LUMDOVEX-265011 format. One line per 4 residues: number of its first residue (from 1); their letters; for each residue x, z, y of C-alpha. Coordinates in Angstrom, 1 decimal. Each point is the difference from the previous one (the first is absolute). Layout:
# residues N
NUM = a = X Z Y ~ ... $
This chain:
# residues 334
1 = mkvk = -25.2 53.4 64.8 ~ -2.3 2.5 -1.6 ~ -2.6 -2.7 -0.2 ~ 2.4 -2.7 -1.7 $
5 = iavt = 1.2 2.9 -2.6 ~ -3.7 0.8 -0.9 ~ -0.8 -3.6 -0.4 ~ 3.0 -0.6 -2.3 $
9 = avav = -0.4 3.3 -2.1 ~ -4.0 -1.4 -0.7 ~ 1.6 -3.5 -1.0 ~ 2.3 1.6 -2.6 $
13 = atal = -2.4 2.5 -1.2 ~ -2.4 -3.0 -0.7 ~ 3.1 -2.0 -1.6 ~ 0.4 2.9 -2.5 $
17 = aacg = -3.5 0.7 -0.6 ~ -0.4 -3.9 -0.9 ~ 3.4 0.3 -2.5 ~ -1.6 3.1 -1.3 $
21 = aqqs = -3.2 -1.7 -0.8 ~ 1.8 -3.0 -1.8 ~ 2.3 2.3 -2.0 ~ -3.0 2.1 -1.4 $
25 = ggpq = -2.0 -3.2 -0.8 ~ -0.9 -1.6 3.3 ~ -2.8 -2.7 0.2 ~ 1.0 -1.8 -3.2 $
29 = ssta = -0.7 3.4 -2.1 ~ -3.3 0.5 1.8 ~ -0.8 -3.7 -1.1 ~ 0.7 1.0 -3.7 $
33 = gawp = -1.8 3.4 0.2 ~ -3.3 -1.5 1.8 ~ -0.1 -3.0 -2.6 ~ -2.4 -0.4 -1.5 $
37 = rkgk = -2.7 1.3 2.2 ~ -2.7 2.2 -1.8 ~ -2.8 -1.9 -1.3 ~ 1.5 -3.6 1.0 $
41 = pvtl = 0.4 -2.1 -3.0 ~ 2.9 -2.5 -1.1 ~ -1.2 -3.4 -0.8 ~ 2.0 -1.7 -3.0 $
45 = ivsf = -0.7 -4.0 0.3 ~ 0.3 -1.6 -3.5 ~ 0.4 -3.9 0.8 ~ -1.7 -0.8 -3.5 $
49 = apga = -3.5 0.1 -1.3 ~ -1.3 3.4 -1.9 ~ 1.5 -0.2 -3.7 ~ 3.0 -1.5 0.7 $
53 = avda = 3.1 1.8 -1.0 ~ 1.2 0.8 3.4 ~ -3.4 1.5 0.8 ~ 0.1 2.2 -3.3 $
57 = aarv = 3.4 1.4 0.7 ~ -1.2 0.7 3.8 ~ -3.0 1.9 -1.0 ~ 2.1 2.0 -2.8 $
61 = vapv = 2.2 1.2 2.7 ~ -2.3 0.8 2.7 ~ -1.4 3.2 -1.0 ~ 3.3 1.6 -0.4 $
65 = leke = 0.9 -1.5 3.4 ~ -3.2 1.9 1.6 ~ 1.6 2.9 -1.6 ~ 3.4 -0.5 1.5 $
69 = lgtn = -1.1 -0.8 3.5 ~ -3.0 2.3 0.1 ~ -2.6 -2.7 1.3 ~ -1.9 -2.8 -1.8 $
73 = vevl = 1.4 -3.2 -1.0 ~ -2.6 -2.6 0.1 ~ 0.9 -3.7 -2.1 ~ -1.0 -2.9 1.6 $
77 = nkpg = -0.2 -3.3 -1.3 ~ 1.0 -3.3 1.9 ~ 0.4 -2.4 -2.5 ~ 0.6 -3.9 0.7 $
81 = aggq = 2.8 -2.6 0.7 ~ 2.3 1.4 -2.6 ~ 0.3 3.5 1.7 ~ 0.4 -1.4 3.7 $
85 = igyt = -3.3 1.2 1.5 ~ 1.0 3.8 -1.1 ~ 3.4 -0.6 1.2 ~ -1.2 -1.2 3.2 $
89 = altr = -2.3 3.0 0.3 ~ 2.8 2.3 -0.7 ~ 2.4 -1.4 2.2 ~ -2.4 -0.1 3.0 $
93 = akpd = -1.0 3.8 -0.7 ~ 1.2 2.5 2.3 ~ 3.4 1.6 -1.3 ~ -1.2 3.5 0.2 $
97 = gyti = -0.1 0.8 -3.8 ~ -3.7 -0.3 -0.5 ~ 0.3 -3.6 -1.3 ~ 2.1 -0.8 -2.9 $
101 = gatg = -0.1 -2.5 -2.5 ~ 0.8 -1.1 -3.7 ~ 2.6 -2.8 0.2 ~ 0.5 -2.3 -3.1 $
105 = spsv = 2.9 -2.2 -0.1 ~ 0.5 -3.0 0.3 ~ -3.1 -0.7 1.6 ~ 0.9 2.3 2.8 $
109 = vvsp = 3.5 -1.6 0.4 ~ -1.0 -3.5 -0.3 ~ -2.9 -0.3 2.4 ~ 2.0 0.3 3.2 $
113 = ldps = 2.5 -2.2 -1.3 ~ -2.0 -3.0 0.1 ~ -1.1 -1.3 3.3 ~ -2.7 -1.9 -1.4 $
117 = rgat = -1.8 3.4 -1.0 ~ -0.3 0.8 3.6 ~ 0.9 3.8 -0.6 ~ 0.1 2.1 3.0 $
121 = ytrq = 2.8 2.4 -1.6 ~ 3.5 0.3 -1.3 ~ 1.8 2.1 -2.3 ~ 0.8 1.9 3.0 $
125 = sfqp = -3.6 0.9 0.9 ~ -0.1 2.3 -3.1 ~ 1.2 3.6 -0.4 ~ 1.0 0.3 -3.9 $
129 = lgmq = -1.1 3.3 -1.2 ~ 0.8 0.0 -3.7 ~ -0.4 -2.2 -3.1 ~ -2.0 0.9 -2.8 $
133 = vldp = 0.3 -2.6 -3.0 ~ 1.3 -2.9 -1.1 ~ -2.4 -2.3 -2.1 ~ 1.6 -2.7 -2.2 $
137 = mlvg = -1.8 -3.4 0.0 ~ -1.1 -1.8 -3.2 ~ -1.8 -3.2 -1.2 ~ -2.9 0.1 -2.4 $
141 = vapg = -2.8 -2.2 -1.6 ~ -3.2 0.3 -1.7 ~ 0.3 1.2 -3.8 ~ -1.3 -3.5 -1.3 $
145 = spyk = 2.5 -1.9 2.2 ~ 1.8 -2.8 -1.7 ~ 3.4 1.7 1.6 ~ 1.1 2.5 -2.5 $
149 = dlka = 3.1 0.6 1.8 ~ 1.9 -0.2 3.2 ~ 2.1 -2.9 -1.4 ~ -3.1 -2.0 -1.0 $
153 = liea = -1.7 0.8 3.8 ~ 3.0 -1.0 1.6 ~ 1.1 -3.2 -1.9 ~ -3.6 -1.2 0.4 $
157 = vkak = 0.0 0.3 3.9 ~ 3.4 -1.5 0.2 ~ -1.4 -2.9 -1.8 ~ -3.1 -0.3 2.3 $
161 = pksv = 0.8 1.8 3.4 ~ -3.1 1.8 1.2 ~ -2.0 -0.5 -3.0 ~ -0.5 3.6 -0.2 $
165 = tatt = -1.7 2.1 2.6 ~ 1.5 3.6 0.6 ~ -1.7 2.9 2.3 ~ 1.7 1.4 2.9 $
169 = tgvq = -1.2 2.4 2.7 ~ 0.5 -2.1 2.8 ~ 2.2 -2.7 1.7 ~ 3.7 1.6 -0.1 $
173 = tgeh = -0.8 3.1 -1.7 ~ 2.1 1.4 -3.1 ~ -1.8 -2.1 -2.7 ~ 0.6 -3.1 2.2 $
177 = fala = 3.7 0.6 0.3 ~ -0.1 0.6 -3.7 ~ -1.0 -3.2 -0.7 ~ 2.1 -1.5 2.1 $
181 = diqq = 3.0 1.9 -1.3 ~ -1.3 -1.2 -3.7 ~ 0.2 -3.7 1.6 ~ 3.4 0.6 1.2 $
185 = ktga = 1.5 1.5 -3.2 ~ -1.9 -1.9 -2.7 ~ -1.3 -3.5 1.7 ~ -3.6 1.2 -1.0 $
189 = efap = -2.3 -0.7 3.2 ~ -3.6 2.0 -0.5 ~ -2.9 -0.8 2.4 ~ -0.6 3.0 1.8 $
193 = vhfs = -3.6 1.3 0.6 ~ 0.0 2.5 2.9 ~ -2.4 3.2 0.1 ~ 1.0 1.5 3.4 $
197 = egaa = -2.4 2.9 -0.3 ~ 2.1 1.4 -3.3 ~ 0.6 0.5 -3.4 ~ -3.7 0.9 -0.7 $
201 = saia = -1.1 -3.4 0.9 ~ 3.0 -1.8 -1.6 ~ -1.1 1.9 -3.5 ~ -3.4 -0.7 0.3 $
205 = aflg = 0.7 -3.7 0.5 ~ 2.6 0.2 -3.2 ~ -2.7 1.8 -2.1 ~ -2.4 -2.5 0.9 $
209 = khve = 2.2 -2.8 -1.2 ~ 0.1 -1.6 3.5 ~ 3.8 0.2 -0.1 ~ 2.4 -0.2 -2.9 $
213 = ayvg = 2.8 2.0 0.7 ~ 0.2 3.5 1.5 ~ 2.9 0.8 2.2 ~ -0.1 3.8 1.1 $
217 = nvsd = 1.3 3.2 -0.5 ~ 0.3 2.1 -3.0 ~ -2.2 2.6 1.6 ~ -2.7 -2.6 0.1 $
221 = vkdl = -0.3 -1.0 -3.6 ~ 0.9 3.5 -1.9 ~ -3.7 0.7 -0.8 ~ -0.8 -3.7 -0.6 $
225 = vaqg = 3.0 -0.1 -2.5 ~ -1.6 3.0 -2.0 ~ -3.4 -1.8 0.2 ~ 1.4 -3.1 -1.6 $
229 = kiqv = -1.0 -2.0 3.2 ~ 3.5 -1.5 0.8 ~ 3.2 -0.8 -1.9 ~ 2.9 0.6 2.0 $
233 = lgvm = 2.7 -2.8 -0.6 ~ 2.8 1.5 2.1 ~ 0.9 2.9 2.5 ~ 2.2 -0.9 3.1 $
237 = saer = 2.5 3.0 -0.5 ~ 3.2 1.0 -1.5 ~ -1.3 2.2 -2.6 ~ -3.6 0.2 -1.9 $
241 = spfl = -2.5 1.9 1.9 ~ -0.8 3.4 -1.4 ~ -3.7 -0.7 0.8 ~ 0.1 -3.3 -2.3 $
245 = pdap = 2.8 0.9 -2.3 ~ -1.1 -3.2 -2.5 ~ 0.2 -2.3 3.0 ~ 3.5 -1.8 0.0 $
249 = tfae = 1.8 -0.8 3.1 ~ 1.0 -3.4 1.5 ~ 3.4 0.9 -0.8 ~ -0.3 0.5 -3.3 $
253 = qgyq = -1.5 -3.5 -0.3 ~ 2.7 -1.6 1.7 ~ -1.2 0.1 3.7 ~ 1.5 1.6 2.7 $
257 = veaa = -2.9 0.7 2.1 ~ -0.6 3.5 1.3 ~ -2.6 0.9 2.7 ~ -1.9 3.0 1.1 $
261 = targ = -2.1 1.7 2.7 ~ 1.2 3.1 1.9 ~ -2.7 2.1 1.3 ~ 0.5 2.8 2.9 $
265 = ysap = -1.4 1.3 3.0 ~ 0.8 -0.5 3.6 ~ -1.1 0.6 3.6 ~ 0.0 -2.1 3.2 $
269 = aglp = 3.3 -0.2 1.8 ~ 0.6 2.4 2.6 ~ -1.2 3.2 -1.8 ~ 1.3 3.0 1.7 $
273 = dpvr = 3.1 1.5 -2.2 ~ -1.5 3.4 -0.9 ~ -3.2 -1.4 -1.2 ~ 2.1 -2.7 -2.0 $
277 = vkle = 1.9 2.8 -1.7 ~ -3.1 1.9 -0.7 ~ -1.7 -3.1 -1.4 ~ 3.0 -0.9 -2.0 $
281 = galk = 0.2 3.5 -1.6 ~ -3.9 0.3 -0.9 ~ 0.1 -3.5 -1.6 ~ 3.1 1.0 -2.0 $
285 = kaie = -1.7 3.0 -1.5 ~ -3.3 -2.1 -0.7 ~ 1.9 -2.9 -1.6 ~ 2.1 2.3 -2.2 $
289 = dpav = -2.8 2.4 -0.6 ~ -0.2 0.4 -4.0 ~ -3.9 -0.5 -0.1 ~ 0.7 -3.1 2.2 $
293 = vakm = 2.7 -1.4 -2.5 ~ -2.1 0.6 -2.8 ~ -2.9 -1.8 1.7 ~ 2.1 -2.9 0.9 $
297 = kdlg = 1.2 -0.2 -3.5 ~ -3.5 -0.1 -1.1 ~ -0.5 -3.0 2.2 ~ 2.9 -2.0 -1.3 $
301 = lata = 2.5 0.9 3.0 ~ 3.3 1.9 -0.2 ~ 1.2 1.9 3.0 ~ 3.0 -1.3 1.6 $
305 = yksg = 0.2 2.2 3.2 ~ 2.1 -1.3 2.7 ~ 0.4 1.9 3.6 ~ -1.0 -1.6 3.0 $
309 = qdys = 3.5 -1.0 0.7 ~ 0.8 -1.4 -3.4 ~ -3.3 -1.9 0.0 ~ 0.9 -1.4 3.3 $
313 = tywa = 3.1 -1.3 -1.6 ~ -1.6 -1.2 -3.0 ~ -2.5 -1.8 2.5 ~ 2.9 -1.7 1.7 $
317 = dqet = 1.6 -1.4 -3.2 ~ -3.2 -1.2 -0.8 ~ -0.6 -1.8 3.1 ~ 3.5 -2.1 -0.9 $
321 = tvkq = -1.3 -0.6 -3.5 ~ -2.9 -1.5 1.2 ~ 1.2 -2.3 2.9 ~ 2.1 -1.8 -2.8 $
325 = alpl = -3.1 -0.5 -1.9 ~ -2.4 -0.8 2.6 ~ 0.5 -3.9 0.2 ~ -0.9 -0.3 -3.5 $
329 = vrnt = -3.1 2.1 0.3 ~ -1.1 -1.9 2.9 ~ 0.1 -3.0 -2.1 ~ -2.3 1.5 -2.9 $
333 = ks = -2.9 1.3 2.1 ~ -2.5 -1.6 -2.3 $
């Protein structure tokens, strides 16, 4: 009888100790407290080449993120396949918080939806941590172009489909979807030319007069406009961009076309909750840091922060929209 009572007492004491550990923080609290380990850096994967807007934004955020996390944050570029190479590397990484990535929509949304892309990830493969910016799309031509306004360009392409080449940063990227939307709304079918390594390659081809129309983001051309190297015919947003106040919107010219790139940060799915909370909090502080906001503004990027949960909701909504437009985009690959 005494042995049984002793065993029972030990079991109860052990259970109470375990409960006490959970109430005082338990394993999850110790995970948060121990992460990140001193001297172990966090890798921030950028799925596009250096110089692109997504790369510039990540490099502005990284130093503040380092300060908040207390460890180095190393930006690693993995360009190619419209972002798919970098997204694959991100989702294959161990979900321990030491690998995060810059995720740009719609590229990250689209690639897993088309079976022909062979993506090994889905939306559920990512843990969204926060959104940083919304960057409107636009169409521009060289200053000496025969197309002096958007209507002249649209009418010329309607009269002769695929007669005007236009840049994208890859098949099924934001620019590619924007061209498909223009075709759907206006009947003008451009001939897309895809530069999968990013905006820098697309800009070089445009400036070299190898492509007639530039389709990209406001942030891509802010400096080019100031230098007189591009004439913006239309911005795809509800209101004029504060960075290009003289550039009219598509809507002002009678075309109901809106398109933008959403840029944020994510981790591989399966991230421990305490680590997620710590990363989200650090990213929020970094994204909303006044110095970061000012630097982003200098780059032509307006901060539009969303929490991890709100970014996840936005991502899901974009997925629904992309699914509807995907058939047309498949028909305009080149």
